[in-house]
C-alpha positions in Angstrom: -13.9 1.5 -7.4 -16.8 3.7 -8.4 -18.5 6.0 -5.8 -21.6 4.4 -4.2 -23.7 7.3 -5.2 -23.0 6.7 -8.9 -23.8 3.0 -8.6 -27.0 3.8 -6.7 -28.0 6.3 -9.3 -27.7 3.7 -12.1 -29.7 1.1 -10.1 -32.4 3.6 -9.5 -32.7 5.2 -13.0 -31.9 2.3 -15.3 -35.0 0.2 -14.4 -37.4 3.2 -14.6 -38.3 2.9 -18.3 -38.9 -0.9 -18.2 -41.0 -0.5 -15.0 -43.1 2.2 -16.5 -43.6 0.1 -19.7 -44.7 -2.9 -17.6 -47.1 -0.6 -15.7 -48.5 0.6 -19.0 -49.0 -2.9 -20.3 -50.6 -3.9 -17.0 -53.0 -1.0 -17.2 -53.9 -1.9 -20.8 -54.5 -5.5 -19.9 -56.8 -4.5 -17.0 -59.1 -2.4 -19.2 -62.4 -4.1 -20.1 -63.7 -1.8 -22.8 -61.7 -3.3 -25.6 -61.2 0.0 -27.4 -57.7 0.5 -28.8 -56.0 3.1 -30.9 -55.4 2.3 -34.5 -52.5 4.7 -34.9 -50.1 1.8 -35.1 -47.2 3.6 -36.8 -47.3 6.5 -34.4 -47.3 4.1 -31.4 -44.4 2.2 -32.9 -42.4 5.5 -33.4 -43.1 6.5 -29.8 -41.9 3.0 -28.6 -38.8 3.2 -30.8 -38.0 6.7 -29.5 -38.5 5.6 -25.9 -36.3 2.6 -26.3 -33.6 4.5 -28.2 -33.4 7.2 -25.6 -33.2 4.6 -22.9 -30.5 2.6 -24.6 -28.4 5.6 -25.4 -28.8 6.7 -21.7 -27.6 3.2 -20.6 -24.6 3.3 -22.8 -23.5 6.8 -21.9 -24.0 6.6 -18.2 -22.3 3.2 -18.2 -19.2 4.3 -20.2 -19.1 8.1 -19.3 -21.0 8.5 -16.0 -19.5 11.9 -15.4 -21.2 13.4 -18.5 -24.6 14.8 -17.5 -25.9 14.3 -21.1 -26.3 10.5 -20.4 -28.6 11.2 -17.5 -30.5 13.7 -19.7 -31.0 10.8 -22.2 -32.3 8.6 -19.4 -34.6 11.4 -18.3 -36.0 11.8 -21.9 -36.7 8.1 -22.2 -38.3 8.1 -18.7 -40.5 11.2 -19.6 -41.8 9.4 -22.7 -42.5 6.2 -20.7 -44.1 8.3 -17.9 -46.5 9.9 -20.4 -47.6 6.6 -21.8 -48.1 5.2 -18.3 -50.2 8.2 -17.1 -52.4 8.1 -20.2 -53.0 4.4 -20.0 -53.6 4.3 -16.2 -56.0 7.3 -16.3 -57.9 5.7 -19.2 -58.3 2.6 -17.1 -60.1 4.7 -14.4 -62.0 6.8 -16.9 -63.4 4.1 -19.1 -63.8 1.2 -16.7 -66.4 1.3 -13.9 -64.1 0.4 -11.1 -62.3 2.1 -8.3 -58.8 3.0 -9.7 -56.8 5.0 -7.1 -55.8 8.5 -8.1 -56.7 8.1 -11.7 -57.8 11.7 -12.1 -54.4 12.9 -10.7 -52.6 10.7 -13.3 -54.9 12.1 -16.0 -53.8 15.6 -15.0 -50.1 14.5 -15.0 -50.4 12.8 -18.3 -52.1 15.8 -19.8 -49.1 18.0 -19.0 -46.3 15.4 -19.2 -45.2 16.8 -22.6 -43.4 19.5 -20.7 -40.8 17.1 -19.4 -40.1 16.0 -23.0 -39.0 19.6 -23.7 -37.1 19.9 -20.4 -34.9 16.9 -21.1 -34.6 17.8 -24.8 -33.2 21.1 -23.8 -30.8 19.5 -21.3 -29.6 17.1 -24.0 -28.8 20.0 -26.3 -27.1 21.9 -23.5 -24.9 19.1 -22.2 -24.0 17.4 -25.6 -21.2 17.2 -26.3 -19.5 17.5 -22.9 -17.2 20.4 -22.2 -17.0 23.6 -20.1 -20.0 25.8 -20.2 -19.8 29.6 -19.9 -22.1 32.5 -19.7 -25.8 31.7 -20.4 -25.0 28.0 -20.8 -24.1 27.7 -17.1 -27.5 28.8 -15.7 -29.8 27.9 -18.5 -30.2 24.2 -17.3 -31.4 25.5 -13.9 -33.9 27.9 -15.5 -35.1 25.0 -17.8 -35.8 22.7 -14.9 -37.4 25.5 -12.8 -39.7 26.4 -15.6 -40.8 22.8 -16.0 -41.5 22.4 -12.3 -43.5 25.7 -12.2 -45.6 24.7 -15.2 -46.3 21.2 -13.6 -47.3 22.7 -10.2 -49.5 25.4 -11.8 -51.2 22.7 -13.9 -52.1 20.9 -10.8 -53.5 24.1 -9.1 -55.6 25.4 -12.0 -59.2 24.3 -12.4 -59.5 24.6 -16.2 -60.6 21.4 -18.1 -58.0 19.0 -19.5 -57.4 18.5 -23.1 -59.4 16.1 -25.3 -60.5 13.4 -24.8 -60.6 14.2 -21.1 -62.2 17.6 -21.4 -64.8 16.7 -18.7 -62.0 16.4 -16.1 -60.0 18.9 -14.2 -57.2 18.6 -11.7 -58.2 17.0 -8.4 -55.8 19.3 -6.6 -57.2 22.5 -8.2 -57.6 25.6 -6.0 -60.3 27.7 -7.7 -59.2 30.8 -5.8 -55.8 30.8 -7.5 -56.8 29.2 -10.8 -56.5 32.3 -12.9 -53.1 33.1 -11.4 -51.9 29.5 -11.8 -53.0 29.5 -15.4 -51.1 32.7 -16.1 -47.9 31.5 -14.3 -48.2 28.2 -16.2 -48.3 30.0 -19.5 -45.3 32.1 -18.6 -43.4 29.1 -17.5 -44.3 27.3 -20.8 -43.1 30.2 -22.8 -39.9 30.4 -20.8 -39.3 26.7 -21.4 -39.8 27.2 -25.1 -37.3 30.1 -25.0 -34.8 27.9 -23.2 -35.2 25.2 -25.9 -34.7 27.8 -28.6 -31.7 29.3 -26.7 -30.1 25.8 -26.4 -30.3 25.4 -30.2 -28.7 28.8 -30.7 -26.0 28.0 -28.2 -25.3 24.7 -30.0 -25.0 26.4 -33.4 -22.8 29.1 -31.9 -20.5 26.4 -30.3 -20.3 24.7 -33.6 -19.3 27.9 -35.4 -16.6 28.6 -32.9 -15.2 25.1 -32.7 -12.3 23.8 -34.8 -11.0 20.4 -35.9 -12.5 17.3 -34.3 -14.8 19.2 -32.0 -16.3 21.0 -34.9 -17.0 17.8 -36.7 -18.6 16.3 -33.6 -20.9 19.2 -33.2 -21.7 19.1 -36.9 -23.3 15.7 -36.5 -25.2 16.9 -33.4 -26.5 20.0 -35.2 -27.5 17.8 -38.1 -29.4 15.5 -35.7 -31.1 18.5 -34.0 -32.1 20.3 -37.1 -35.4 18.4 -37.5 -36.4 19.2 -33.9 -37.6 22.8 -34.3 -39.9 22.2 -37.3 -41.0 19.0 -35.7 -42.1 20.7 -32.5 -44.0 23.3 -34.4 -45.7 20.7 -36.7 -46.6 18.5 -33.7 -48.2 21.5 -32.0 -50.2 22.4 -35.1 -51.5 18.9 -35.8 -52.3 18.2 -32.2 -54.6 21.2 -32.2 -56.5 19.5 -35.0 -56.9 16.3 -33.0 -54.4 14.3 -35.2 -52.4 13.3 -32.1 -51.0 10.2 -33.9 -49.4 12.3 -36.6 -48.0 14.6 -33.9 -46.4 11.7 -32.1 -45.0 10.3 -35.4 -43.4 13.6 -36.4 -42.0 14.4 -32.9 -40.8 10.9 -32.4 -38.9 10.9 -35.7 -37.2 14.2 -34.7 -36.2 12.7 -31.3 -34.7 9.6 -32.9 -32.6 11.9 -35.1 -31.4 13.9 -32.1 -30.7 10.8 -30.0 -28.5 9.3 -32.8 -26.5 12.5 -33.3 -26.1 13.4 -29.6 -25.4 9.9 -28.5 -22.5 9.6 -30.9 -21.1 13.0 -29.8 -21.3 12.3 -26.1 -19.5 9.1 -26.4 -16.8 11.0 -28.2 -16.8 8.8 -31.3 -14.4 9.9 -34.0 -17.0 11.6 -36.0 -14.4 12.7 -38.6 -14.2 9.0 -39.4 -17.0 8.9 -42.0 -17.0 5.1 -42.1 -17.7 4.9 -38.4 -20.5 7.4 -38.6 -22.0 5.5 -41.5 -21.8 2.2 -39.6 -23.4 3.6 -36.4 -26.1 5.6 -38.1 -27.0 2.7 -40.4 -27.1 0.4 -37.4 -29.5 2.7 -35.6 -31.6 3.1 -38.8 -31.8 -0.7 -39.1 -32.8 -1.0 -35.4 -35.5 1.6 -35.8 -36.8 0.0 -39.0 -36.8 -3.4 -37.3 -38.9 -2.1 -34.4 -41.4 -0.6 -36.8 -41.6 -3.7 -39.0 -41.9 -6.0 -36.0 -44.7 -3.9 -34.6 -46.6 -3.7 -37.9 -45.9 -7.3 -38.8 -47.4 -8.6 -35.6 -50.5 -6.5 -36.0 -51.0 -7.6 -39.6 -50.4 -11.3 -39.0 -52.7 -11.4 -35.9 -55.5 -9.4 -37.5 -55.5 -11.4 -40.8 -54.9 -14.8 -39.4 -57.6 -14.6 -36.7 -60.7 -12.7 -35.8 -58.8 -10.5 -33.3 -59.1 -6.8 -34.2 -55.9 -4.9 -35.1 -56.5 -2.5 -32.2 -57.3 -5.1 -29.6 -55.6 -5.5 -26.3 -53.6 -8.7 -27.1 -52.5 -7.3 -30.5 -51.1 -4.1 -29.0 -49.3 -5.9 -26.2 -47.6 -8.5 -28.4 -46.7 -5.9 -31.1 -45.1 -3.6 -28.6 -43.1 -6.4 -26.9 -42.0 -7.6 -30.3 -40.7 -4.1 -31.1 -38.8 -3.9 -27.8 -37.4 -7.4 -28.3 -35.9 -6.8 -31.7 -34.3 -3.3 -30.9 -31.1 -4.4 -29.4 -30.6 -7.5 -31.5 -31.2 -5.7 -34.7 -28.8 -2.9 -33.8 -26.0 -5.3 -33.0 -26.6 -7.3 -36.2 -26.7 -4.1 -38.3 -23.5 -2.8 -36.8 -21.7 -6.1 -37.5 -23.1 -6.5 -41.0 -22.3 -3.0 -42.1 -19.0 -2.8 -40.2 -17.8 -5.9 -42.0 -18.3 -4.1 -45.4 -17.5 -0.5 -44.6 -14.2 -1.1 -42.8 -13.1 -4.7 -43.0 -9.7 -4.0 -41.4 -11.2 -2.5 -38.3 -13.9 -5.1 -38.1 -11.4 -8.0 -38.3 -9.2 -6.4 -35.7 -12.1 -5.9 -33.2 -13.5 -9.4 -33.8 -10.0 -10.8 -33.2 -9.6 -8.9 -29.9 -13.1 -10.0 -28.8 -12.2 -13.6 -29.5 -8.9 -13.3 -27.8 -10.4 -11.7 -24.7 -12.9 -14.5 -24.5 -10.2 -16.9 -23.3 -10.0 -17.4 -19.5 -6.5 -16.0 -19.2 -5.7 -13.9 -22.3 -2.2 -12.8 -23.0 -2.7 -9.2 -24.0 0.8 -8.6 -25.4 0.5 -11.7 -27.6 -3.0 -10.7 -28.7 -2.0 -7.1 -29.6 1.0 -8.4 -31.5 -1.1 -10.9 -33.4 -3.7 -8.2 -34.3 -1.6 -5.2 -35.0 1.8 -6.7 -35.9 5.0 -7.6 -34.0 6.0 -3.9 -33.6 2.8 -3.1 -31.6 3.0 -3.2 -27.8 1.2 -2.0 -24.7 3.0 0.0 -22.0 1.5 1.2 -18.7 2.1 4.3 -16.6 3.7 4.2 -13.2 3.1 6.2 -10.1 6.5 7.9 -10.6 5.7 9.2 -14.0 7.5 6.5 -16.0 6.3 3.6 -18.2 6.6 -0.2 -17.8 5.7 -3.2 -19.8 3.3 -5.9 -18.5 6.3 -7.7 -17.0 7.4 -4.6 -15.0 10.4 -3.7 -17.2 11.0 0.0 -17.8 9.9 1.3 -21.3 10.2 4.5 -23.2 7.1 5.7 -25.1 7.3 6.3 -28.8 5.6 9.1 -30.8 3.1 6.7 -32.5 0.6 5.5 -29.9 -2.9 5.8 -28.6 -3.6 6.7 -24.9 -6.2 4.3 -23.3 -8.3 5.9 -20.6 -10.8 4.3 -18.2 -13.1 6.6 -16.2 -11.0 9.6 -17.3 -7.8 7.9 -15.9 -4.8 7.0 -18.2 -4.3 3.3 -17.8 -2.2 2.3 -20.8 -0.7 3.4 -24.1 -1.1 1.2 -27.2 1.9 1.8 -29.5 1.9 0.8 -33.2 3.7 1.1 -36.5 1.8 3.5 -38.7 3.2 1.7 -41.8 1.3 -1.4 -40.8 -1.9 -0.1 -39.2 -4.2 2.9 -39.5 -4.8 4.9 -36.3 -8.6 4.3 -36.5 -8.0 0.5 -36.3 -5.7 1.0 -33.3 -8.3 3.2 -31.7 -10.9 0.5 -32.1 -8.6 -2.1 -30.6 -7.8 0.2 -27.7 -11.5 0.8 -27.0 -12.3 -2.9 -27.2 -9.4 -4.0 -24.9 -9.5 -1.1 -22.5 -10.9 -3.0 -19.6 -8.3 -5.8 -19.9 -5.5 -3.2 -20.2 -6.8 -1.7 -17.0 -6.4 -5.0 -15.3 -3.0 -5.7 -16.8 -1.9 -2.2 -15.6 -2.5 -3.2 -12.0 -0.5 -6.4 -12.5 2.3 -4.5 -14.3 2.6 -2.2 -11.3 2.9 -5.2 -9.0 5.6 -6.6 -11.3 7.4 -3.3 -11.2 7.3 -3.3 -7.4 8.6 -6.9 -7.3 11.4 -6.0 -9.7 12.4 -3.0 -7.5 12.5 -5.3 -4.5 14.7 -7.7 -6.3 17.1 -4.9 -7.4 17.1 -3.5 -3.8 18.0 -6.9 -2.4 20.8 -7.3 -5.0 22.2 -3.9 -4.1 22.0 -4.7 -0.3 23.8 -8.0 -0.9 26.5 -6.2 -2.9 26.8 -3.5 -0.3 27.1 -6.0 2.5 29.8 -7.8 0.6 31.7 -4.6 -0.1 31.4 -3.5 3.5 32.8 -6.8 4.7 35.7 -6.6 2.4 36.4 -3.0 3.5 36.4 -4.0 7.1 38.7 -6.9 6.4 41.0 -4.6 4.4 41.0 -1.9 7.2 41.8 -4.6 9.9 44.5 -6.1 7.8 46.2 -2.9 6.7 45.7 -1.1 10.0 45.2 -2.7 13.4 46.7 -6.1 12.4 49.9 -4.5 11.0 50.3 -2.3 14.1 49.8 -5.3 16.5 52.3 -7.4 14.5 54.8 -4.5 14.6 54.4 -4.1 18.4 55.0 -7.9 18.9 58.2 -7.8 16.7 59.6 -4.7 18.6 58.9 -6.2 22.0 60.5 -9.5 21.0 63.5 -7.7 19.6 63.9 -5.7 22.8 63.7 -8.8 25.0 66.3 -10.6 22.9 68.6 -7.6 23.1 68.6 -7.8 26.9 69.2 -4.1 27.5 66.7 -2.9 30.1 66.8 0.6 28.8 65.9 -0.6 25.3 63.2 -2.8 26.7 61.7 0.2 28.6 61.8 2.4 25.5 60.1 -0.3 23.4 57.5 -0.9 26.1 56.6 2.9 26.1 56.5 2.8 22.3 54.3 -0.3 22.4 51.9 1.4 24.8 51.6 4.4 22.5 51.0 2.1 19.5 48.4 0.2 21.4 46.6 3.4 22.2 46.7 4.4 18.5 45.4 0.9 17.6 42.5 1.2 20.1 41.6 4.6 18.6 41.7 3.2 15.1 39.4 0.2 16.1 37.0 2.7 17.8 36.9 4.7 14.6 36.3 1.5 12.6 33.5 0.5 14.9 31.9 3.9 14.8 31.6 3.6 11.0 29.5 0.5 11.7 27.4 1.7 14.6 28.4 4.0 17.5 28.5 2.5 20.9 26.3 5.4 22.1 23.4 4.0 20.0 23.4 0.7 21.7 23.8 2.3 25.1 21.6 5.4 25.0 19.6 5.2 21.8 19.1 7.7 19.0 19.3 10.8 21.3 22.7 9.8 22.7 24.1 8.8 19.2 23.0 12.1 17.6 24.4 14.0 20.6 27.8 12.3 20.1 27.7 13.0 16.4 26.9 16.7 17.0 29.8 17.0 19.4 32.4 15.7 16.9 31.0 16.9 13.6 32.9 19.7 11.7 29.8 21.8 11.4 26.9 23.0 13.7 24.2 20.4 14.2 20.9 21.4 15.9 18.8 18.5 16.9 15.4 17.6 18.3 15.4 13.9 19.0 12.7 12.0 20.9 14.1 10.4 24.0 12.7 6.9 23.5 14.1 3.5 22.6 13.0 1.6 19.5 13.8 -1.9 18.1 17.4 -2.3 17.3 16.9 -2.6 13.5 14.8 0.5 13.5 17.3 2.5 15.5 20.2 1.3 13.3 18.4 2.3 10.1 17.4 5.7 11.5 21.0 6.3 12.7 22.4 5.6 9.2 19.9 8.1 7.7 21.2 10.8 10.0 24.9 9.8 9.6 24.7 9.6 5.8 22.8 12.9 5.4 25.3 14.7 7.7 28.2 13.2 5.8 26.7 14.3 2.5 26.2 17.8 3.9 29.9 18.0 5.0 31.3 16.6 1.7 29.0 18.1 -1.0 26.6 20.8 0.1 28.9 23.4 1.6 26.5 23.9 4.4 27.6 25.3 7.8 24.5 24.1 9.8 22.4 21.0 9.8 19.1 20.4 11.6 18.1 16.9 12.7 14.5 16.1 13.7 13.5 12.7 15.0 9.9 12.3 16.2 7.4 9.6 17.0 3.8 9.5 15.7 1.2 6.9 16.7 2.1 4.7 13.7 5.6 5.7 12.6 9.1 6.9 13.5 9.9 10.0 11.4 13.5 11.2 10.7 14.3 14.5 8.9 17.7 16.0 8.2 17.8 19.4 6.5 20.8 21.5 5.5 21.2 25.0 4.1 23.7 24.1 1.4 23.5 24.1 -2.4 20.8 21.5 -2.7 20.2 19.4 -5.9 21.2 16.1 -4.2 21.2 13.1 -6.5 18.7 10.6 -5.0 19.9 8.0 -7.5 23.6 8.2 -6.3 25.2 5.3 -4.7 25.1 6.7 -1.2 21.5 7.8 -1.1 20.4 4.7 -3.2 22.0 2.4 -0.7 20.4 4.4 2.1 17.0 4.0 0.5 17.6 0.2 0.2 18.5 0.0 3.9 15.4 2.0 4.8 13.2 -0.2 2.6 14.6 -3.3 4.2 12.8 -2.4 7.4 9.6 -1.4 5.7 10.3 2.3 5.6 10.4 4.9 2.8 13.0 7.6 2.0 12.4 10.9 0.2 15.1 13.4 -0.9 14.0 16.9 -1.9 15.2 20.4 -2.1 14.7 22.5 1.0 13.2 26.0 1.1 14.8 28.5 0.3 17.8 26.3 -0.5 19.5 23.1 0.6 18.6 19.5 0.8 15.9 17.7 2.9 16.2 14.0 3.6 13.1 12.4 5.1 12.6 8.8 6.3 9.5 7.3 7.7 9.6 3.9 9.4 6.4 2.0 10.4 6.4 1.7 14.2 3.1 1.1 15.9 2.6 2.3 19.5 
């Protein structure tokens, strides 16, 4: 389950761009002057850039929420939407003769909102692709954000006029006494931000030059996407000074789209060395961008030529923008499918087959994988003990040809295949598509493994009980039963003989044999459960064991009675561990600790012998089954500095 903070962050940030866009449309509808910009292409590019940043942010924060670059994408899209909203809302107050709350403040914020574009652009370059950051890259994001905040605050405090077309306005929060200082500090902060942006590009190029293999190829695409950014920023600044703001927006928007495509693919860790995949994704984004532009222009042209409504009118702008937003996602998915079908038919067919199979209410993943990748393909799942199992819970050994499947950075499965039948890129695509279902099956496989372990434990217990019963029968038959029969025969023979002296001698002999038989029966009973356990509990039983053991036993046992099944299982843990120490460890001393916690009975036996006990041996395995039968757990480990430690924990509520 994901942390609540992460879920809350998504619910707060994901709707920001749509909400700001709706606010922009509402402000535009409320205006009564009827004046509209005719820079249709520039507006469409801004909308396409905004939507592209937002969509990439959604995908990255959804699939890789631990990567900060996804949140930087969301921030960039939000900054673009914020700029549009501030401009439209302030124009509503400036051009309409009505009381619009705080419109001068929004005019000031919109006038300086470009700074947040560069803040988030810098963060995108610094955090893409993900990985450890050292040296300057560690503190540069903090400096970037700090410079943006300082510039924004200083812009609110200075009393200088805003840029055209709002040169008659100034900040409503201006403090004339500190205006000069605020303007100076704002300029310093702006230059610092520009330096951070330049430094982020330098760091990106340096990381690319130092990288090798797949990482280098990933960074190559990011560098290629970022290359148009520097000249675009310079060009946008130059043309904005000459009042050609629509051209500035067009140039800067195109550069942002290029960066978003390259950085988005890198953050999601696509296999960028796979040229076909890059072509597919890039072409799909290009189709989506072109569709947004065409939809926007088409609506404007159709409306203006088929009616008397002006191309820059309010209804035309609203409908054209909504049309561009509406076709973005649809055109991207269509483009990816259409191009993927032609660029890599094998991968496309495999992914489509997996999607179709997963659409069934209860998909059989093993059958689906075998049908898509061949009969030699299979999915295995990791266990908590470090092994692997199939979906039915059976143990499995991983092969060398396989793809690890991860969800939220956790290994959930391994998809194995025959390289003679499938390319690794096809298997990668299948693994990504079926990753969520594999995660679900992994949980079921773990349950199946636990059930299989319980079945095996029950079978071992049944076998052990049968063998124990046969041993007892054999010991009684070969020991006590034979002695009693011999005593009866000797006494009968002495009585028939009639000699009193013989009868007295046989009687004394019978008494001695009976005493030996009693001792033998006691020993046999002690192997089952000592009488001291039933009479005095664990403390009395361990004390008796310590008194007759051939080595020194130090013990600390809680003087408390527990349920009979719990006491019996705990006693056998102590007895088996001591027996193993006597037979195998070569130890001269054993320590026994039995303590009670609020929720459990804990037993620990530690010797100072040779160690390296085999937990899978018959004795310890049978002991583990006996402990598990009463809901407990057994752990065997090496003691420090040497020896063996046997620990058992039994659930026992107060």
